[in-house]
C-alpha positions in Angstrom: 0.0 0.0 0.0 1.2 3.5 -0.7 2.2 5.1 2.6 0.9 8.5 1.5 -2.7 7.0 1.6 -2.6 6.7 5.4 -0.1 9.4 6.3 -1.5 11.5 9.2 -1.5 15.3 8.8 1.7 16.8 10.5 -0.5 18.9 12.8 -2.2 15.8 14.2 1.0 14.2 15.5 2.2 15.5 18.9 5.8 16.3 19.6 5.6 14.5 23.0 7.3 11.1 23.7 5.2 8.1 23.0 4.8 4.7 21.4 3.4 4.1 17.9 1.9 1.1 16.0 1.7 0.4 12.3 -1.2 -1.9 11.3 -2.0 -3.8 8.1 -5.2 -3.7 6.2 -6.7 -6.3 8.5 -5.8 -4.3 11.6 -3.0 -6.5 12.7 -0.1 -4.8 14.3 3.0 -5.2 12.1 5.5 -2.8 13.9 5.8 -1.2 17.3 8.3 1.6 18.1 8.9 4.4 20.6 10.2 8.0 20.1 11.1 11.0 22.2 9.4 13.1 19.6 6.5 11.3 17.8 6.2 13.9 15.1 9.8 13.8 14.1 10.0 10.0 14.2 6.8 9.2 12.3 7.5 11.8 9.6 10.7 9.9 8.8 8.7 6.9 7.7 6.7 8.9 5.1 9.6 10.3 3.0 10.4 9.2 -0.5 10.4 5.3 -0.5 13.7 5.3 -2.4 15.4 6.9 0.6 14.2 4.3 3.0 16.0 1.1 4.0 14.6 -1.9 2.2 13.2 -3.4 5.4 11.6 -0.1 6.3 10.1 0.1 2.8 8.6 -3.4 3.3 7.1 -2.4 6.6 5.5 0.9 5.5 4.1 -0.6 2.3 2.6 -3.6 4.2 1.0 -1.2 6.8 -2.3 0.5 6.1 -2.7 2.7 9.2 -0.7 4.1 12.1 -1.7 5.2 15.6 0.1 6.3 18.7 -0.1 6.7 22.4 1.5 9.7 24.3 3.3 8.9 27.5 4.8 11.1 30.2 8.4 9.8 30.3 10.9 7.8 28.3 10.8 5.0 30.9 7.0 4.7 30.4 7.6 4.5 26.7 10.0 1.6 27.2 7.5 -0.2 29.4 4.6 0.3 26.9 6.8 -0.7 23.9 7.8 -3.9 25.6 4.1 -4.7 26.6 2.9 -4.1 23.0 5.6 -6.2 21.4 4.8 -9.0 23.8 1.1 -8.7 23.2 0.9 -8.2 19.4 4.0 -10.1 18.3 4.6 -7.7 15.3 6.3 -9.3 12.3 8.7 -6.4 11.6 10.1 -6.1 15.2 13.3 -7.9 16.2 12.2 -10.7 18.6 14.8 -12.8 20.5 13.5 -16.3 21.1 15.4 -19.2 22.5 15.8 -22.1 20.1 15.3 -24.3 23.2 14.2 -23.9 26.8 17.2 -23.5 29.0 17.0 -25.4 32.3 17.6 -23.8 35.7 18.2 -25.2 39.2 15.1 -24.1 41.1 14.4 -24.3 44.9 10.6 -24.1 45.6 10.7 -21.9 48.7 7.0 -21.3 48.4 6.3 -24.8 49.6 6.2 -26.0 53.2 9.1 -28.4 52.4 11.2 -26.7 49.7 12.3 -28.9 46.8 15.4 -28.6 44.6 14.8 -29.6 41.0 15.5 -28.9 37.4 12.9 -26.5 36.0 12.3 -24.9 32.6 9.9 -22.3 31.4 8.8 -19.0 32.9 9.8 -18.1 36.4 7.3 -18.6 39.2 6.8 -16.4 42.2 8.3 -17.8 45.4 10.8 -20.0 43.6 14.6 -19.3 43.7 16.4 -19.9 40.4 20.0 -20.5 39.6 21.3 -20.6 36.1 20.2 -21.1 33.4 22.5 -24.0 32.4 23.3 -25.2 29.0 22.3 -28.8 29.8 20.1 -30.4 32.4 22.7 -33.1 33.2 25.1 -30.3 34.4 22.4 -29.3 37.0 21.9 -32.8 38.2 25.6 -33.4 38.5 26.1 -30.3 40.6 23.0 -31.1 42.7 24.2 -34.7 43.3 27.5 -33.3 44.7 25.7 -30.8 47.0 23.1 -33.1 48.3 25.7 -34.7 50.5 26.2 -31.4 52.3 22.7 -30.0 51.8 20.3 -33.0 51.9 17.2 -31.0 50.8 14.2 -32.7 49.3 14.3 -33.4 45.6 11.4 -35.8 45.1 8.1 -35.1 43.4 4.9 -34.3 45.2 3.5 -37.8 44.6 6.6 -39.6 45.9 6.7 -37.2 49.0 3.0 -37.8 49.7 3.4 -41.6 49.4 6.4 -41.6 51.7 4.5 -39.7 54.4 1.6 -42.2 54.2 3.7 -45.3 54.5 6.2 -43.8 57.0 9.3 -44.8 55.1 11.6 -42.5 53.2 12.7 -43.1 49.6 16.1 -44.4 48.6 17.8 -40.9 48.9 16.7 -40.8 52.5 18.5 -44.1 53.3 21.7 -43.1 51.6 22.0 -39.7 53.3 21.1 -37.5 50.3 17.8 -36.4 51.7 17.0 -35.3 55.3 13.7 -37.2 54.9 11.2 -34.5 56.1 8.5 -36.8 54.8 9.0 -39.1 57.8 9.7 -36.4 60.4 13.4 -37.0 60.7 13.8 -33.2 60.3 11.2 -30.5 61.1 9.8 -28.2 58.5 11.7 -25.2 60.1 15.0 -27.0 60.0 14.5 -28.3 56.5 13.7 -24.7 55.3 16.9 -23.5 57.0 18.8 -26.2 55.1 17.2 -25.1 51.8 18.1 -21.5 52.5 21.7 -22.5 53.3 21.7 -24.3 49.9 20.5 -21.2 48.2 23.1 -19.0 49.9 25.8 -21.4 48.7 24.5 -21.4 45.1 24.2 -17.6 45.2 28.0 -17.4 45.5 28.4 -16.9 49.3 30.6 -20.0 49.5 33.6 -18.8 51.5 32.0 -18.3 55.0 30.2 -21.7 54.7 33.3 -23.7 53.8 35.3 -22.0 56.6 32.5 -22.9 59.0 32.6 -26.5 58.0 36.4 -26.5 58.3 36.1 -25.2 61.9 33.6 -27.9 62.7 35.9 -30.5 61.2 38.9 -29.3 63.4 36.7 -29.2 66.5 35.5 -32.8 65.9 39.1 -34.0 65.4 40.2 -32.3 68.6 37.3 -34.0 70.4 38.4 -37.3 68.9 35.1 -37.6 67.0 37.0 -39.0 64.0 34.0 -40.3 62.1 32.3 -36.9 62.2 35.5 -35.2 61.2 35.9 -37.6 58.2 32.4 -36.9 57.2 32.9 -33.1 57.3 36.2 -33.6 55.4 34.3 -35.3 52.6 31.7 -32.6 52.7 34.4 -30.0 52.0 35.7 -32.1 49.2 32.2 -32.3 47.6 31.7 -28.5 48.0 35.1 -27.8 46.4 34.4 -30.1 43.5 31.1 -28.3 42.9 32.8 -24.9 42.9 35.4 -26.2 40.4 32.7 -26.7 37.9 32.2 -22.9 37.7 35.4 -21.0 36.8 36.2 -17.8 38.7 36.2 -14.9 36.2 36.0 -11.9 38.5 38.0 -12.0 41.8 35.8 -9.3 43.4 32.7 -11.4 43.5 30.9 -9.4 40.8 27.2 -10.0 39.9 26.9 -9.2 36.2 25.4 -10.3 32.9 27.9 -10.1 30.1 26.3 -9.6 26.6 27.8 -9.8 23.1 26.4 -9.7 19.6 27.5 -11.1 16.3 25.6 -9.8 13.3 25.4 -9.6 9.5 22.9 -8.0 7.1 20.2 -10.7 7.7 20.6 -12.2 11.2 21.9 -11.4 14.7 23.3 -13.8 17.3 23.3 -12.9 20.9 25.2 -14.6 23.7 24.9 -13.8 27.4 27.0 -15.2 30.3 25.4 -14.9 33.8 28.1 -14.2 36.4 27.1 -14.4 40.0 29.6 -14.1 42.9 32.4 -13.8 40.3 31.6 -17.2 38.7 29.9 -18.0 35.5 26.6 -19.6 36.6 24.8 -19.9 33.3 24.9 -19.1 29.6 22.2 -18.5 27.0 22.1 -17.7 23.3 19.6 -16.5 20.6 19.7 -16.1 16.9 17.1 -13.9 15.2 16.3 -12.5 11.8 17.2 -8.8 11.4 13.8 -7.5 10.3 14.3 -3.9 11.4 16.7 -1.3 10.1 18.6 -0.9 13.4 22.2 -0.6 14.5 24.0 -2.5 17.2 22.9 0.0 20.0 19.3 -0.5 19.0 19.7 -4.2 19.0 21.1 -4.1 22.5 18.1 -2.0 23.7 15.6 -4.4 22.2 17.4 -7.4 23.7 17.5 -5.8 27.2 13.8 -5.1 27.0 12.9 -8.7 26.2 15.5 -10.2 28.5 14.5 -8.3 31.7 10.9 -7.4 30.9 9.5 -10.2 33.1 12.3 -10.2 35.7 12.2 -8.7 39.2 14.6 -8.3 42.1 18.0 -10.2 42.0 17.2 -11.7 38.6 18.4 -8.3 37.3 22.1 -8.1 38.2 24.0 -5.1 39.6 26.0 -4.7 36.3 25.0 -5.3 32.7 28.0 -5.2 30.3 27.0 -4.6 26.7 28.9 -4.1 23.4 27.3 -0.7 22.7 25.2 1.7 24.7 21.7 2.5 23.5 20.7 6.0 22.6 18.3 6.2 25.7 20.9 4.9 28.2 19.5 6.9 31.0 15.9 5.8 30.5 17.0 2.2 30.1 19.1 2.3 33.2 16.3 3.9 35.2 14.0 1.1 34.0 16.4 -1.6 35.1 16.9 0.0 38.5 13.1 0.0 38.9 12.9 -3.7 38.0 15.7 -4.6 40.5 14.7 -2.2 43.2 18.3 -1.1 43.6 21.1 0.5 41.5 22.0 -1.1 38.2 25.0 -0.1 36.1 24.8 -0.4 32.3 28.1 0.1 30.6 30.6 -1.0 28.0 33.7 -2.6 29.5 36.9 -1.0 28.4 39.8 -3.0 29.9 40.7 -5.8 32.3 38.9 -9.0 33.1 35.5 -7.8 32.2 36.6 -6.7 28.7 38.4 -10.1 28.3 35.3 -12.0 29.3 33.1 -10.0 26.9 35.5 -10.9 24.1 35.0 -14.5 25.0 31.3 -14.1 24.9 31.6 -12.4 21.5 33.5 -15.3 20.2 30.7 -17.6 21.4 28.2 -15.4 19.6 30.2 -15.5 16.4 30.4 -19.3 16.5 26.7 -19.6 17.3 25.9 -17.5 14.2 28.1 -19.6 12.0 26.6 -22.8 13.3 23.1 -21.4 12.8 23.9 -20.5 9.2 25.3 -24.0 8.5 22.3 -25.6 10.1 19.7 -23.4 8.5 21.4 -22.7 5.2 18.8 -22.5 2.5 15.9 -22.7 4.9 14.4 -19.4 4.0 15.1 -20.0 0.4 13.5 -23.4 0.6 10.3 -22.0 2.2 10.1 -19.3 -0.5 10.6 -21.8 -3.2 8.0 -24.2 -1.8 5.4 -21.3 -1.5 6.1 -20.3 -5.1 5.8 -23.9 -6.4 2.5 -24.2 -4.6 1.3 -21.0 -6.2 2.3 -22.3 -9.7 0.8 -25.8 -9.2 -2.5 -24.4 -7.9 -2.6 -21.5 -10.4 -2.6 -18.8 -7.7 -1.7 -15.3 -8.6 0.6 -14.8 -5.6 2.4 -17.1 -3.1 0.1 -18.2 -0.2 1.6 -16.4 2.8 -1.1 -17.7 5.1 -2.2 -21.3 4.8 -4.9 -23.0 6.9 -5.2 -26.8 7.1 -8.2 -28.7 8.4 -8.4 -32.3 9.6 -11.2 -34.5 11.0 -10.6 -37.1 13.7 -13.0 -39.6 15.3 -13.3 -43.3 16.3 -16.0 -45.0 14.3 -18.0 -41.9 14.3 -17.7 -41.1 18.0 -16.2 -38.0 19.5 -15.9 -36.3 16.1 -13.6 -33.3 16.2 -11.7 -31.1 13.8 -8.5 -29.1 13.9 -7.4 -25.9 12.1 -3.6 -25.1 12.0 -2.1 -22.0 10.5 1.2 -21.5 8.7 2.4 -18.0 7.9 5.5 -17.6 5.6 5.9 -21.4 5.7 6.2 -21.5 9.5 3.6 -22.7 12.1 1.8 -19.9 14.0 0.5 -21.8 17.0 -1.3 -18.9 18.6 -3.7 -19.1 15.6 -4.5 -22.8 15.9 -8.2 -23.6 16.6 -10.1 -26.8 17.3 -13.7 -27.7 16.8 -16.2 -30.2 18.3 -18.7 -31.3 15.6 -22.2 -30.3 16.9 -24.8 -30.7 14.1 -24.7 -34.5 13.7 -23.4 -37.7 15.1 -21.7 -40.5 13.1 -19.0 -40.9 10.5 -19.3 -38.4 7.7 -16.0 -36.6 7.1 -17.2 -34.3 4.2 -20.2 -33.2 6.3 -17.9 -32.5 9.2 -15.5 -30.5 7.0 -18.5 -28.5 5.7 -19.6 -27.6 9.2 -16.1 -26.6 10.4 -15.4 -24.3 7.4 -19.0 -22.8 7.6 -18.4 -22.0 11.3 -15.0 -20.5 10.6 -16.0 -18.2 7.8 -19.4 -17.4 9.2 -17.6 -15.9 12.3 -15.1 -14.1 10.0 -17.9 -12.5 7.9 -20.0 -11.6 10.9 -17.0 -9.7 12.4 -16.5 -7.9 9.2 -20.1 -6.9 9.0 -20.1 -5.7 12.7 -17.0 -3.6 12.1 -18.5 -2.0 9.0 -21.7 -1.0 10.9 -19.5 0.4 13.7 -17.4 2.4 11.3 -20.5 3.7 9.5 -22.1 4.8 12.7 -19.1 6.7 13.9 -18.9 8.3 10.4 -15.2 9.1 10.5 -14.4 7.0 7.4 -11.5 5.3 9.3 -11.4 1.6 10.0 -11.4 1.1 13.7 -10.7 -2.3 15.3 -10.7 -4.5 12.3 -9.9 -8.0 13.5 -8.7 -6.6 16.8 -11.2 -6.9 19.7 -11.6 -3.3 20.9 -12.4 -4.5 24.4 -9.3 -6.7 24.9 -6.9 -5.3 22.3 -6.2 -8.8 21.1 -6.9 -10.5 17.7 -10.3 -12.1 17.4 -10.5 -15.8 17.1 -10.8 -16.0 13.3 -9.5 -12.6 12.4 -7.5 -13.1 9.2 -8.5 -14.9 6.1 -6.1 -17.3 4.4 -4.9 -17.3 0.8 -4.9 -21.2 0.7 -7.0 -23.8 2.5 -5.7 -27.4 2.6 -8.1 -30.2 3.7 -7.0 -33.6 4.7 -8.7 -35.8 2.1 -9.7 -36.2 -1.5 -12.4 -34.8 -3.8 -15.4 -35.3 -1.3 -13.7 -33.2 1.4 -12.6 -30.6 -1.2 -16.1 -30.3 -2.6 -17.5 -29.9 0.9 -15.0 -27.1 1.6 -15.8 -25.3 -1.6 -19.5 -25.5 -0.9 -19.0 -24.0 2.6 -17.0 -21.1 1.1 -19.6 -20.4 -1.5 -22.4 -20.4 1.0 -20.3 -18.0 3.2 -19.7 -15.7 0.2 -15.9 -16.1 0.3 -14.5 -16.1 -3.3 -10.8 -15.2 -3.0 -9.5 -18.3 -1.2 -7.9 -21.2 -3.0 -8.8 -24.8 -1.8 -7.0 -28.0 -2.3 -6.9 -31.5 -0.6 -4.1 -33.8 0.2 -5.0 -37.5 0.2 -2.8 -39.8 2.4 -2.6 -42.9 0.3 -0.5 -41.6 -2.6 -0.1 -38.0 -1.3 -2.3 -36.8 -4.2 -3.2 -33.1 -4.4 -6.9 -32.6 -5.3 -8.3 -29.3 -6.6 -12.0 -28.4 -7.0 -13.9 -29.6 -10.1 -11.2 -32.0 -11.3 -11.7 -35.7 -11.6 -8.0 -36.4 -11.4 -5.5 -35.2 -8.8 -2.8 -32.7 -9.6 0.6 -34.4 -9.9 3.3 -32.3 -8.5 6.5 -32.9 -10.6 9.7 -34.1 -9.0 11.0 -30.6 -9.3 8.2 -29.4 -7.0 9.5 -31.5 -4.1 9.6 -28.6 -1.7 6.0 -27.8 -2.3 4.8 -31.3 -1.6 7.0 -31.5 1.5 5.5 -28.3 2.8 1.9 -29.6 2.2 2.8 -32.9 4.0 4.2 -31.0 7.0 1.1 -28.8 7.2 -1.2 -31.8 6.9 0.7 -33.8 9.5 0.6 -30.9 11.9 -3.2 -30.6 11.4 -3.5 -34.4 12.0 -1.4 -34.2 15.2 -3.5 -31.4 16.6 -6.8 -33.1 15.7 -5.7 -36.5 17.2 -4.6 -34.8 20.4 -8.0 -33.1 20.9 -9.9 -36.3 20.0 -8.0 -38.4 22.5 -8.6 -35.8 25.2 -12.4 -35.8 24.6 -12.5 -39.6 24.4 -10.6 -39.9 27.7 -12.9 -37.4 29.4 -15.9 -39.4 28.1 -14.5 -42.6 29.4 -14.2 -41.2 32.9 -17.6 -39.7 33.0 -19.7 -40.2 36.2 -23.4 -40.5 36.9 -22.9 -37.8 39.5 -21.0 -35.3 37.3 -24.0 -33.3 36.1 -26.0 -33.1 39.3 -26.6 -29.5 40.3 -25.0 -28.5 43.6 -22.7 -31.6 43.7 -19.1 -30.5 43.1 -15.9 -32.5 43.0 -15.4 -32.4 46.8 -18.9 -33.5 47.8 -19.0 -36.1 45.1 -15.9 -37.7 46.5 -17.4 -37.5 50.0 -20.6 -39.3 48.9 -18.6 -42.0 47.2 -16.3 -42.5 50.1 -19.3 -42.7 52.5 -21.1 -45.4 50.5 -18.2 -47.2 48.8 -19.9 -47.8 45.4 -22.6 -46.6 43.2 -24.6 -49.7 43.8 -24.8 -49.0 47.5 -25.6 -45.3 46.8 -28.4 -46.3 44.5 -29.8 -48.6 47.2 -29.6 -45.9 49.9 -32.6 -44.0 51.2 -32.9 -40.3 51.1 -32.3 -39.9 54.8 -29.1 -42.0 54.6 -27.7 -39.7 51.8 -28.3 -36.6 53.9 -26.1 -38.1 56.6 -23.1 -37.4 54.4 -21.4 -34.1 55.7 -22.2 -31.3 53.3 -25.2 -33.0 51.6 -28.5 -31.3 52.2 -32.0 -32.6 51.4 -32.3 -30.8 48.1 -28.9 -32.2 46.9 -29.8 -35.7 48.1 -33.1 -35.6 46.2 -31.1 -34.5 43.1 -28.8 -37.5 43.5 -31.7 -40.0 43.9 -33.4 -38.6 40.8 -30.2 -38.7 38.7 -29.4 -42.3 39.7 -33.0 -43.4 39.1 -32.9 -42.1 35.5 -29.6 -43.6 34.6 -29.2 -47.3 34.6 -26.0 -48.9 35.8 -23.5 -49.9 33.1 -21.8 -53.3 33.3 -18.4 -53.1 34.9 -15.4 -54.6 33.1 -12.2 -56.0 34.6 -9.7 -54.1 32.4 -7.0 -56.8 32.9 -9.1 -59.8 31.8 -12.0 -58.2 29.9 -14.6 -60.1 31.9 -17.8 -58.5 33.1 -17.9 -58.2 36.9 -20.9 -58.6 39.1 -22.5 -55.6 40.8 -21.1 -56.7 44.2 -17.6 -56.3 42.8 -18.1 -52.8 41.5 -16.4 -50.5 44.0 -16.4 -46.8 43.4 -13.0 -45.3 42.8 -12.4 -42.0 44.7 -9.5 -40.2 43.0 -8.8 -37.4 40.6 -9.2 -38.3 37.0 -10.6 -41.7 37.7 -14.1 -43.0 37.1 -16.6 -43.6 39.8 -18.9 -45.3 37.3 -18.6 -48.9 35.9 -16.6 -48.7 32.7 -18.5 -49.9 29.6 -16.9 -52.4 27.3 -14.8 -50.7 24.7 -13.5 -52.5 21.6 -9.8 -52.2 20.7 -9.1 -48.7 19.5 -9.2 -48.4 15.8 -7.4 -45.7 13.9 -9.0 -42.3 14.3 -9.4 -40.7 10.9 -5.9 -40.2 9.8 -4.0 -41.4 12.9 -1.8 -44.2 14.2 -3.0 -47.5 15.6 -3.0 -48.0 19.3 -5.0 -50.1 21.9 -7.8 -48.6 23.9 -7.2 -47.6 27.5 -10.6 -47.5 29.2 
């Protein structure tokens, strides 16, 4: 789109600091930026296109509108920019994403008996984290050494609960690598103190603790308690070995994050070393596409926003060492200080150990970028080639940048579900995935199910368009308002963006059903094709024979297969979840006023549904928490639902009513399980045996 068509009048743009958003024709946010002077910054985007960087050209021609929000300070602009980038995921902003989830050593101080474990994912409140580490085995190796000195709990909640019930600790308790709080060998207060000592040691305050153990060892030797002295000696050896795994890089016990970048015209690699107590405690790395026209200083600013945006307290170190200072260093430093709650220094090291370590980090970044290029060489080219081949094979005018694929899954016509997966620029966009439960019929009819799913998908899309048109006409300003963005939440609506290509899992019947649904919805600018599994044939509407993709179009066929397989995986997952839920349904589930807790109380009181059915109303009201109205509802529900025959799942034999004992447990059935035949293949899935 020509940027001049949506350029605001210069007088409309304020000169205040603020954050701005460029949106495309569907209302989707494609770029978020901040500026000290909004008028000066936005005017720079609307100059002659020939004078803009190619990436900026692509952004302003993709956009169809721009809006902005004025803020009071540059720190507020930083916070709002980070929030919008996280919320809208703009395609033209540099986004640093881990290619894997780095593990950390976590201590759950929010529990009564803190547990040390390997943990991935976002940080939880009340949990103390150390790391991240490059490998989980490195954490387990370090933890195994330290458990000799700090025998904190490491078992799961289930193992801990079972040990408390039976009164015996697990193996770690017997070999001295757990203080066994589950059996009362150590009180909750003493165990928490042990966990806090462990955290202090991992945080780098190691010297005082080792000296204390050495004093205790000498005192034990002088008192001729030689066994205790030997044990303390071995503890010191274990602590020393654990410390040797983390090299000392700063002798003054500095807490710092050391950051370095390696970049070229297309991509940027970032490496960060986490130094705590003068030792390297963890390392992380990212590689991202360079989709913005920004220099090294701007890349550093974007990275710091995304690295520390969710962090608080000690997770933000006292020093952040970077290769270049951002333009808004003062605002960024103030923001980091606010996150930490204390002073944070942001600077470029000039000499000494810190400069040397940053050079080491920079070499790691350069190596990571080279490895990434070797591993991903041709990936972008292959995706572009596959999309172009698809466009040629299906006679499309342009390459399909958004592809939606649909699959139906069921078991002999039961629990019929469908999936919708979305690929943009040849890559999965999982936030746009949707799933459907078929509502209008029961039984096995894949074309009919496909017609229902696509009808629902595009009926919702068209209704949103119509509602937006009415809203815009009523406001009378001639400007598109929310588009596919929900004005109440600020997030994309469920079916906000139409695809260029729809792929259905199946042959001509499914394709015809999809085309009929689109025609009924009034959608005319979407191409449809089907991919049949048997011979991987591509079917197009109105053709009796499939399209044969030539051998030279291998990339296109591979992409279709990946999309179809992803749709199948997503559908099968949903189908299995619904089937499992149906198999654990209870006669008591839908009774008004009878929740999970009271349902378990009723079953525990009577022992089985047979005894509950035979109970009188007065007997049911004897259960704590069950009033007369609820008891009457239970009697009525059980009277209208006949008991199903129970099955011994090990032998397959039908049990007598006297053998049917209600199971009281989360996720288990309290109803006799009906006989289920061996699981057959859900439409398009792998074969497996049924688990009732």
